[in-house]
Steps between C-alpha positions, in 0.01 A plus 500: 500500500630844408403701809624831363287448189196460729593830669529667157178346365301628798656847507665418832857581390537877533790722398568850634623629838355318799527528878497141624365394842862446601560875457727439201441649155484289184434539127287182501200395707312173494134558593417142594137578583444572131634153420333312785156647423483244220405169665658280233832685519489510879436127511784430256742709707380331821548153356848584371606649834343211690701249294821660629397397855293186446735282707503725809189362677330839531198535732427859402618780276512859623551831324491863607172683440399639271723383217560149633134405556426369151848352460487311830159363397607369157827353633316336791246356257782350292657348814176380660566726799318781684539861386569772757595865482655738750371855545671812628473526877532878533842472666714435192452123504235255387256269673238236426136599537156396373508153653820395323691264726833324521548187705842468665734292286311552173733534203448798275611663180510880480432659161528845349436625150822701459791493745724806501627516859276224637377710792126454435524122484724500810220671693254231389753233601538652847120505542478125423804411708356693796212250495734198485528447125820354355627669184616255232542732201435835336367531148453793266373558152792738442824542692639844424727506807814434298567194713495708819180364655572214739258335740697210654288250303477424127397809304371421152350725235346442160712785358815674617507851358792741513342845514684810617376648825636809664481686828342841436826688544671292227208468257586599141128513418456776762798688354336478155185655651273208415178509704498251788202265531421341836395139463 
């Protein structure tokens, strides 16, 4: 499966000057919601990502809300596991709400659409581990961390993408005066 072609086909691969959630600037943004709104594409991505972890004995899959909700569902479906999501807790972390539970010792996979620094998925991981879950892997549709994201467990992505990202003070796009879009 050509994941980047799915992003292009759905208008989810954007070029310009973007402020990423990490605080970094980039000339490329992947708007995964535009891809995952298509059930057939979402299911195909979920199955492909699930295959990367099919031997891990996963009890549940968790992703950070809002972006990881659909992805955790389709990956969990592919693995025959439960789908959870972690929500912001108002104190800079994430928590489980809405009757979502973790039983101590349950094995879980954490997923994220695009990993740049990995901080969002780390917050979801901490929320599950706080309830006794045992992390067995981290999966992403796209790894744009440049190999920098590490989680202490296998980290697998459908695509590894080398995209420049800059702190604001070193951003050539800012120096060129290109308008900055928050995403």
